[in-house]
C-alpha distance (Angstrom), angle and dihedral (degrees) to the residues before:
residue distance angle dihedral
M1 . . .
N2 3.85 . .
T3 3.79 103.4 .
S4 3.77 99.5 163.3
L5 3.81 118.8 95.4
T6 3.81 105.3 -167.4
L7 3.80 114.5 -174.7
L8 3.84 136.3 147.3
N9 3.84 92.2 -2.6
R10 3.76 91.7 -53.7
E11 3.82 130.8 106.8
L12 3.78 131.6 -155.7
Q13 3.83 128.2 -175.9
L14 3.81 107.5 -137.0
V15 3.80 131.3 177.1
R16 3.78 134.4 179.4
Y17 3.79 120.8 -115.5
P18 2.97 127.4 -80.7
Q19 3.80 87.7 25.5
N20 3.84 97.5 -164.4
L21 3.81 93.2 59.6
Q22 3.82 99.8 49.7
H23 3.77 126.2 107.5
P24 3.82 113.8 -111.2
S25 3.77 92.2 -119.8
W26 3.80 95.7 57.5
Q27 3.77 123.3 95.7
A28 3.79 131.4 -163.7
W29 3.80 97.7 -121.5
D30 3.80 137.8 39.7
A31 3.77 139.9 -149.5
A32 3.82 90.4 -89.7
D33 3.81 89.8 61.0
E34 3.80 90.4 51.0
Y35 3.80 93.1 46.8
L36 3.82 91.3 50.4
I37 3.80 93.9 47.0
E38 3.79 92.9 48.7
H39 3.79 92.5 48.4
V40 3.79 94.0 49.3
E41 3.79 94.4 46.1
Q42 3.78 95.2 45.9
N43 3.80 100.2 40.2
I44 3.79 110.6 30.8
S45 3.78 107.6 70.8
D46 3.86 101.1 177.4
I47 3.75 95.7 47.8
N48 3.79 94.4 131.8
N49 3.82 89.9 64.3
L50 3.81 95.8 49.6
K51 3.83 129.4 98.2
M52 3.82 102.2 -128.7
R53 3.78 127.9 -157.0
I54 3.85 123.0 -171.4
Y55 3.78 125.1 -163.1
N56 3.83 128.4 -163.1
D57 3.81 99.9 -1.2
D58 3.81 97.2 -179.7
F59 3.79 99.7 -152.8
G60 3.81 105.7 -5.9
A61 3.81 103.0 -87.5
L62 3.81 92.5 130.1
A63 3.79 93.5 41.7
C64 3.77 91.6 51.7
W65 3.75 94.0 46.8
F66 3.83 94.2 49.4
A67 3.79 97.2 31.5
H68 3.83 92.8 119.3
L69 3.82 88.2 64.5
E70 3.82 93.0 57.2
P71 3.83 93.9 -132.2
D72 3.79 123.7 -166.4
L73 3.82 108.1 -109.5
I74 3.81 119.7 -152.0
S75 3.80 121.9 -173.4
D76 3.80 137.0 152.1
S77 3.79 90.4 -153.6
F78 3.81 122.6 89.2
V79 3.86 89.6 -166.0
A80 3.86 90.8 53.8
Q81 3.81 89.6 50.4
Q82 3.81 91.7 50.2
A83 3.80 91.3 47.9
C84 3.78 89.2 51.3
L85 3.83 92.6 51.9
Q86 3.80 91.6 46.3
N87 3.81 93.4 50.4
L88 3.80 93.2 45.6
T89 3.77 89.5 54.2
Q90 3.81 92.9 44.4
N91 3.79 89.7 55.7
Q92 3.83 95.4 44.3
L93 3.79 90.2 -112.3
S94 3.77 131.9 129.6
I95 3.80 141.3 -166.6
D96 3.76 119.6 -167.5
P97 3.82 113.1 -103.1
E98 3.81 90.4 -123.0
H99 3.82 88.0 71.7
F100 3.79 94.6 60.9
F101 3.82 115.7 93.9
D102 3.80 135.7 172.0
S103 3.77 124.0 -141.1
V104 3.79 94.9 -94.4
T105 3.83 98.5 44.3
L106 3.82 108.7 52.6
P107 3.83 138.5 -178.1
I108 3.79 115.7 -101.9
D109 3.82 100.7 -155.3
V110 3.78 121.9 108.9
A111 3.81 109.5 -105.5
D112 3.83 124.5 -135.9
L113 3.79 96.0 -169.6
V114 3.81 124.4 23.7
L115 3.79 121.0 -169.8
I116 3.81 117.3 -168.5
K117 3.79 129.7 -173.3
V118 3.82 102.3 -151.6
P119 3.79 105.4 -118.6
K120 3.80 124.5 -138.6
T121 3.83 89.8 -118.0
T122 3.78 109.8 73.7
A123 3.80 91.4 -161.9
L124 3.80 91.0 59.6
L125 3.84 90.0 53.0
E126 3.82 90.0 48.5
Q127 3.83 92.5 51.6
Q128 3.82 90.7 47.2
L129 3.79 92.4 52.5
I130 3.80 90.1 47.9
D131 3.81 89.7 50.7
L132 3.84 89.7 50.5
Q133 3.78 94.0 56.3
K134 3.78 92.9 87.3
Y135 3.82 94.6 45.8
V136 3.77 105.2 49.7
T137 3.79 131.3 76.6
P138 3.84 132.8 -168.7
Q139 3.83 85.5 -89.6
T140 3.81 94.7 56.2
Q141 3.80 116.8 105.6
V142 3.78 115.2 -144.4
I143 3.80 118.5 -168.0
A144 3.80 123.2 176.4
A145 3.80 128.3 -170.7
G146 3.72 134.6 -167.0
K147 3.73 148.1 131.5
A148 3.77 109.3 -56.7
N149 3.81 91.7 -118.7
L150 3.80 89.8 59.1
I151 3.80 94.0 54.4
Q152 3.79 105.7 76.5
K153 3.81 131.2 158.2
S154 3.80 86.1 -95.8
T155 3.82 89.9 57.1
Q156 3.79 91.1 52.6
A157 3.82 89.2 47.8
L158 3.78 90.1 60.4
F159 3.83 91.4 56.8
D160 3.81 90.2 46.2
K161 3.78 92.0 50.1
Y162 3.76 101.1 43.3
L163 3.82 105.6 29.1
G164 3.81 114.6 8.6
P165 3.78 144.6 -80.7
C166 3.79 117.6 -25.7
H167 3.80 141.5 -178.6
T168 3.78 134.7 -169.8
S169 3.77 135.0 -122.2
L170 3.77 126.5 -125.6
A171 3.77 114.7 -82.2
K172 3.79 116.0 -95.0
K173 3.84 122.7 -176.7
K174 3.83 87.0 -12.7
S175 3.79 90.6 -57.0
R176 3.76 133.1 110.5
L177 3.81 141.1 -167.4
I178 3.80 128.6 -137.1
F179 3.83 118.1 -150.5
C180 3.80 114.6 -159.1
Q181 3.78 128.1 -174.9
P182 3.81 108.4 -159.0
T183 3.78 117.5 -142.3
G184 3.82 91.9 -154.0
D185 3.80 93.3 -135.5
K186 3.80 103.0 88.7
S187 3.80 120.3 117.8
H188 3.79 108.1 163.9
T189 3.77 116.0 159.9
S190 3.80 120.5 -126.7
P191 3.81 123.6 -100.1
Y192 3.77 87.9 -150.2
P193 2.93 141.7 132.3
T194 3.77 95.0 52.4
V195 3.80 113.3 -147.6
W196 3.81 129.7 -154.1
Y197 3.79 135.0 157.3
T198 3.78 135.2 -122.4
D199 3.83 124.8 -139.9
K200 3.78 126.5 -118.7
P201 2.97 100.2 26.9
R202 3.78 100.6 29.1
F203 3.77 108.1 -136.4
E204 3.79 126.6 175.5
I205 3.84 106.2 -128.3
S206 3.86 114.8 -160.4
N207 3.80 117.5 -164.8
L208 3.78 127.2 -169.5
A209 3.82 117.4 -145.0
N210 3.82 100.7 -85.5
V211 3.77 98.8 43.5
F212 3.81 116.8 122.7
A213 3.84 111.9 -114.7
R214 3.79 89.7 16.9
Q215 3.81 96.2 164.0
Q216 3.79 102.3 41.8
L217 3.78 145.3 -4.6
D218 3.83 105.7 -68.9
I219 3.81 116.9 -123.1
G220 3.80 94.0 -117.2
A221 3.81 92.9 54.2
R222 3.82 89.2 44.2
F223 3.77 90.2 55.8
M224 3.77 91.9 48.0
L225 3.81 92.0 50.1
Q226 3.83 89.0 55.0
H227 3.78 88.8 59.5
L228 3.80 104.2 40.0
S229 3.78 89.1 113.8
K230 3.85 86.8 71.3
L231 3.80 92.2 64.1
P232 3.80 114.5 100.6
D233 3.81 122.2 -104.4
L234 3.77 105.4 -69.0
Q235 3.79 100.9 -177.7
N236 3.82 107.9 137.6
K237 3.78 89.8 -2.1
T238 3.80 128.2 120.1
I239 3.83 122.8 -123.9
V240 3.76 135.2 -180.0
D241 3.81 119.2 -138.7
L242 3.81 93.8 -154.5
G243 3.81 115.7 -160.1
C244 3.77 85.2 8.6
G245 3.80 99.4 176.8
N246 3.81 107.2 -176.1
G247 3.83 90.3 -6.0
V248 3.76 95.8 -114.1
L249 3.85 95.3 143.0
G250 3.75 95.7 47.8
L251 3.82 89.4 45.3
H252 3.81 91.3 56.8
I253 3.78 92.6 46.8
L254 3.80 91.8 52.2
A255 3.85 89.4 49.4
K256 3.85 89.9 55.8
Q257 3.82 98.5 36.6
P258 3.81 107.6 24.2
D259 3.84 95.5 179.3
T260 3.80 91.1 63.3
Q261 3.80 118.3 111.3
V262 3.84 111.3 -136.2
V263 3.77 127.3 -165.0
F264 3.79 112.0 -161.9
V265 3.78 112.1 -154.2
D266 3.81 129.5 -178.9
E267 3.80 137.1 145.0
S268 3.81 91.2 -131.9
H269 3.79 116.7 87.6
M270 3.81 89.9 -156.2
A271 3.82 90.4 53.1
I272 3.80 93.7 52.3
E273 3.79 91.4 45.5
S274 3.81 89.8 50.8
A275 3.80 93.7 46.7
K276 3.77 91.5 50.9
H277 3.84 91.6 48.7
N278 3.77 90.6 49.6
I279 3.79 93.7 53.3
E280 3.79 91.5 46.0
T281 3.81 91.8 48.4
N282 3.76 99.7 45.2
L283 3.82 107.1 24.8
A284 3.78 106.4 20.2
N285 3.81 92.7 164.5
A286 3.78 90.2 59.3
V287 3.86 95.8 57.6
S288 3.80 92.4 92.6
N289 3.83 88.3 58.5
C290 3.79 92.1 55.8
E291 3.80 141.2 79.3
F292 3.79 125.8 -166.3
I293 3.83 115.4 -155.3
V294 3.78 130.0 177.7
N295 3.78 104.9 -150.3
N296 3.78 148.7 134.2
C297 3.81 99.0 -95.1
L298 3.83 106.9 -66.1
D299 3.77 100.0 -29.1
H300 3.83 113.6 153.2
F301 3.79 88.5 -9.0
A302 3.82 94.9 161.2
E303 3.86 89.2 58.9
K304 3.82 92.8 51.1
S305 3.78 104.4 40.2
K306 3.77 134.7 59.1
F307 3.79 90.1 -144.6
S308 3.78 112.5 90.9
S309 3.81 97.5 -171.6
I310 3.79 133.3 36.7
D311 3.77 124.9 -152.2
L312 3.81 99.5 -171.8
V313 3.82 139.5 12.9
L314 3.76 120.3 -157.6
C315 3.82 118.2 -167.7
N316 3.77 146.1 160.9
P317 3.79 100.9 -165.1
P318 3.80 120.8 -144.8
F319 3.79 114.7 -126.3
H320 3.81 98.3 -152.5
Q321 3.80 136.8 61.0
Q322 3.82 111.2 -156.7
N323 3.85 99.8 -43.1
T324 3.80 97.3 -24.7
I325 3.82 122.4 101.6
T326 3.77 108.3 -134.2
D327 3.77 143.6 154.7
H328 3.84 95.6 -156.2
I329 3.79 91.4 97.8
A330 3.80 92.1 56.2
W331 3.78 90.7 47.5
Q332 3.83 90.2 49.6
M333 3.81 90.2 49.9
F334 3.80 93.1 49.5
K335 3.79 94.8 46.2
G336 3.78 94.0 45.4
S337 3.82 89.3 49.4
K338 3.82 92.3 51.8
D339 3.79 90.8 50.8
L340 3.83 92.8 48.1
L341 3.84 103.7 40.2
T342 3.74 121.7 97.5
K343 3.83 117.8 -119.1
G344 3.80 105.2 -75.6
G345 3.80 90.4 20.6
Q346 3.80 117.7 135.8
I347 3.77 141.1 -142.5
F348 3.79 119.9 -147.9
V349 3.77 115.8 -161.5
I350 3.82 128.4 -169.1
G351 3.77 113.5 -163.9
N352 3.79 146.6 141.4
R353 3.79 110.7 -75.6
H354 3.83 93.2 -125.8
L355 3.80 92.0 63.1
D356 3.82 119.0 96.7
Y357 3.81 95.6 -122.0
P358 3.83 97.1 126.7
A359 3.82 92.3 59.8
K360 3.80 92.3 46.1
L361 3.80 93.7 49.9
K362 3.81 92.3 45.8
R363 3.78 90.4 49.7
L364 3.80 91.6 52.5
F365 3.81 102.9 35.1
G366 3.76 102.0 24.6
N367 3.81 90.0 -127.2
V368 3.78 139.9 59.8
T369 3.79 132.3 -179.1
V370 3.83 128.2 -164.1
V371 3.78 102.8 -132.6
A372 3.81 95.4 -178.9
R373 3.80 140.0 -22.6
D374 3.75 142.2 -174.2
K375 3.79 132.9 179.2
K376 3.79 92.7 -69.7
F377 3.83 110.5 22.0
S378 3.78 141.6 42.0
I379 3.77 128.1 -161.5
L380 3.79 109.5 -148.6
S381 3.76 131.2 -174.1
A382 3.81 133.2 -165.9
T383 3.79 129.3 -176.0
K384 3.79 128.2 -142.8
């Protein structure tokens, strides 16, 4: 694994998080990070006097490079925040904890220089630009960076609409910069959260900008909901809705078996905030039976939850991290579940049929059962 970012006669040692589960060919920065760093260093002369804000720093490359400026760091990703902390420590750098913000608790200071890594989710970028409206002036410099294929005319239109006129750089190593000059007079309201409704029972599902399946029930969750009757009796049992998103699966389980304790876990702050809102809105009496935890899978679960034993884990693992296709998150979910489950406890997994989940579950648990399948998805279970 290439861990050395060498740029402008300076070197940083950077790793992805969690380091032990990463492929040797992956690195913790990309050409867009390099392009952005070079531009800032070579073109902004009074940088030491500017209040800097950084959005969506994937693994902490930008935070480490500009750590001496004590920038405010905003991310929706718990994993990205942990990577940043790890890389700061590894390079003997530090940023005061008061400068770390999630996507639902934001800094309120006016920013002089805003650096944005363009996220894969356009809605997240839109929400971040809306949030920025109150904290930029005509003197603020806003520079975004991303893979060239993520920076479309529609991307530029968001900057124009919410902040002010923008233009792009030439492409370099398949990356591009956006330069935006805020007008300081924008005050658009946010179209988020997005709200839609389930059928039978009819629940109102509210979704903040970075929540998976923000606009409708995703087909994997729909398939799982059709087969909830195949779950064991969960009355007075404790389950984990792992990678819960907006919490729709846990919500339906609570509606059917109200004495169940449900722990909602996701690495997205917006997902956990949405899941909590959806329980409070639809099943207010069940809130006391729930926990909402922002986490990397089930890491240090015993330190974060009041529940010491888990009877069932329900998950639909993502198969990408940032822009990288990977199965390490699924493997981490499965392994963490096995460690946490009580004897006789079960994991239920919904996933695309082409993914190698049956072999992974059998390797870990020694058994695997196909609960249901259609042309696209399988629901698998394994018992500890």
